[in-house]
N, C-alpha and C positions, 0 to 999 in steps of 0.2 A: 618817124621816123627812117632814113633810106639806114639798108647795109651798112653802104659807104659809112655812113657821120656816125654810124657805129661807130666803128674801125676807128674813124678818125679823133673818135671823142673821148675813146677805152683809151686813148695811149700809150704809156713805157708795158701797162697791166697786163694790156696784145697783146706784144714785143710776146712776152714770160707765158703767153697761154698761147701762140703758132710758136716760140720752140717746143713746148708741153706734147703737142701736137706733131708736131714733124719727129720729136723721138716712140711718139708713143708707135706712127703711122709708121716708120722705120723696125722697131724693136718686134714690128707685126710678122710688116712683110723676113723680117732678117728669122722666125720660125716657121712661117708658109714654106718657104723656097731653100734654106738647108741643114740641113746639107743633101737631104733630093728632098721635091717636095711635099705638102699635105697629104694623104692620097685616103685620109677621112677624117673626121670630128673628135672620135677618140686620140687620135694617134695628135693632132693639133694639139689637147691637153695637158697630156705626156711631156709636149716640147717645149708648156708652157710652163709647166713645173717649174717652181722652183722648192728648191728641200723637198721638207716635211706638206708645203705649201698648195694645192690639187691648181689646175694649169684653171677652170675657173673664178678660183678666187685672186689669182694673179692677174689676169686678163681682169677679169669687171672693176678693181681697185687700176687700174693702166687707166677704162674711160673715166673711169670714174672722181678722178683725183683730177687731170687738165679741164675733168668738166664741173665739174664744183668751182676751178678758177676763172672759170669763163662764164659759169652764171654768177657766181661772187665781180664780177666787173663790169658784168649786165648788169644788174641787178645796183651798182654802185653809182652806175655812169654819171646822172642825172644830179647825185650831188656832189655831185666836185667844180660846180659851179659856185656851191657855198663855202670850197676851203678856202679862198684868197679872204685877206684881212679889208676889210675894208677903213679905210683910210676918214680923218678929217682933218677941213681946210686947217688948219692950223700944224698937223701931222707932212703937211705935201714934199713942203719942206724940209725937213729933221734927214739930218744923213745916216741917224743908226738905225731908224726907226726905216728906210730906203735899203741898209745896208752897201754904202758909197761912202767907197773907200777912200774914195778922191777930195774930205774936206778935211 
């Protein structure tokens, strides 16, 4: 399966993953350049710290969360084919089962 096919089939889950990844990249860029550029790894950890949480924990969580969403999206990608309801021949024209409000 080509990467483009994976993203097309992932649907809305992919959109949410992309949003989290963009947010993470923006946060990391902010830490790296504001108010001045980071000059050492120790400074990066200090800037990333949130309250009592060390910077390593904060950044690891920031990578693990969208990474886990992407993993779940990819693992459940093939299951989406079975999500649709299979209708019998007698149910084809039933407006209630098709949620047809015009009937």
